[in-house]
C-alpha positions in Angstrom: 217.7 -87.4 -26.4 217.2 -89.4 -23.1 214.8 -91.8 -24.8 217.3 -92.6 -27.5 220.1 -92.9 -25.0 218.1 -95.4 -23.0 217.5 -97.4 -26.2 221.2 -97.4 -26.9 222.0 -98.9 -23.5 219.4 -101.6 -24.0 220.8 -102.5 -27.3 224.3 -102.6 -25.8 223.0 -105.0 -23.1 221.4 -107.2 -25.7 224.6 -107.4 -27.6 226.4 -108.5 -24.5 224.8 -111.9 -24.8 226.6 -112.3 -28.1 230.0 -111.6 -26.4 231.5 -115.1 -26.4 234.0 -115.1 -29.2 236.8 -117.2 -30.5 239.2 -115.3 -28.2 237.6 -117.0 -25.2 235.8 -116.1 -22.0 238.1 -113.2 -21.0 236.5 -111.0 -23.7 233.0 -112.1 -22.6 233.8 -111.4 -18.9 235.1 -107.9 -19.7 232.0 -107.1 -21.7 229.7 -108.4 -19.0 231.6 -106.3 -16.4 231.2 -103.3 -18.7 227.5 -103.9 -18.9 227.2 -104.1 -15.1 229.2 -100.8 -14.9 226.9 -99.1 -17.4 223.8 -100.3 -15.6 225.2 -98.6 -12.5 226.1 -95.4 -14.3 229.8 -96.1 -14.0 230.7 -95.1 -17.6 234.4 -94.7 -17.1 234.6 -98.2 -15.7 232.4 -99.5 -18.6 234.7 -97.8 -21.1 237.8 -99.3 -19.4 236.2 -102.8 -19.5 235.1 -102.6 -23.2 238.6 -101.4 -24.2 240.1 -104.3 -22.3 237.7 -106.6 -24.2 239.0 -105.1 -27.5 242.6 -105.8 -26.4 241.8 -109.5 -26.3 239.4 -109.5 -29.3 239.7 -106.5 -31.6 237.0 -108.1 -33.7 234.3 -108.0 -31.0 231.3 -106.3 -32.5 229.7 -106.1 -29.0 232.7 -104.4 -27.5 232.9 -101.8 -30.3 229.1 -101.1 -30.1 229.1 -100.9 -26.3 232.1 -98.7 -26.3 230.4 -96.4 -28.8 227.3 -96.3 -26.5 229.5 -95.2 -23.6 231.2 -92.6 -25.6 227.9 -91.3 -26.8 226.6 -91.2 -23.3 229.6 -89.1 -22.3 229.1 -86.7 -25.3 232.2 -88.0 -27.1 230.3 -88.2 -30.4 233.3 -88.5 -32.8 234.7 -91.4 -30.8 231.3 -93.0 -30.7 230.9 -92.7 -34.5 234.3 -94.3 -35.0 233.4 -97.3 -32.8 230.0 -97.7 -34.5 231.8 -97.7 -37.8 234.3 -100.3 -36.6 231.4 -102.5 -35.3 229.5 -102.2 -38.7 232.7 -103.1 -40.6 232.8 -106.3 -38.6 229.1 -107.0 -38.8 227.4 -104.9 -41.5 224.0 -106.5 -41.0 223.8 -106.1 -37.2 220.5 -104.3 -36.6 221.4 -103.2 -33.1 224.6 -101.4 -34.3 222.8 -100.0 -37.3 220.1 -98.5 -35.1 222.6 -97.1 -32.6 224.7 -95.6 -35.3 221.7 -93.9 -36.9 220.5 -92.6 -33.4 224.0 -91.3 -32.8 224.0 -89.3 -36.0 220.6 -87.9 -35.2 221.7 -87.0 -31.7 224.6 -85.1 -33.2 222.4 -83.2 -35.6 219.6 -82.5 -33.0 221.4 -79.8 -31.0 222.3 -78.0 -34.2 218.7 -78.1 -35.4 217.5 -76.8 -32.0 219.9 -73.8 -32.2 218.8 -73.0 -35.8 215.1 -73.2 -34.7 215.8 -70.7 -31.8 217.4 -68.3 -34.3 214.3 -68.2 -36.4 213.6 -68.6 -40.1 215.3 -65.3 -41.1 218.6 -66.0 -39.4 221.7 -66.4 -41.6 223.5 -69.7 -41.3 
């Protein structure tokens, strides 16, 4: 799971470069600050910044994706899925968001699979 999480962060950082929107530099600044916070493992600050970015530009694919990454990092998978879905609704062909969304769904399923594997093949589900 750590490898996938690292890939998520890298994708979030890559999307930050696309942050300049019609709403102006405030959104881009908040996204960049959030990226800085995430690099420094300050996930609450990153979440705060990406939420602020969405206040000024609710159509920011980067802010939705990055917020989803932060939620996933904190184990808030339902919130992460919601943000990935919002990002995909805005930009359905975005390969970073698609990949992150798929990885998130796999991360959610992985713990359940691990538990089932530990129970053994004869265990009732």
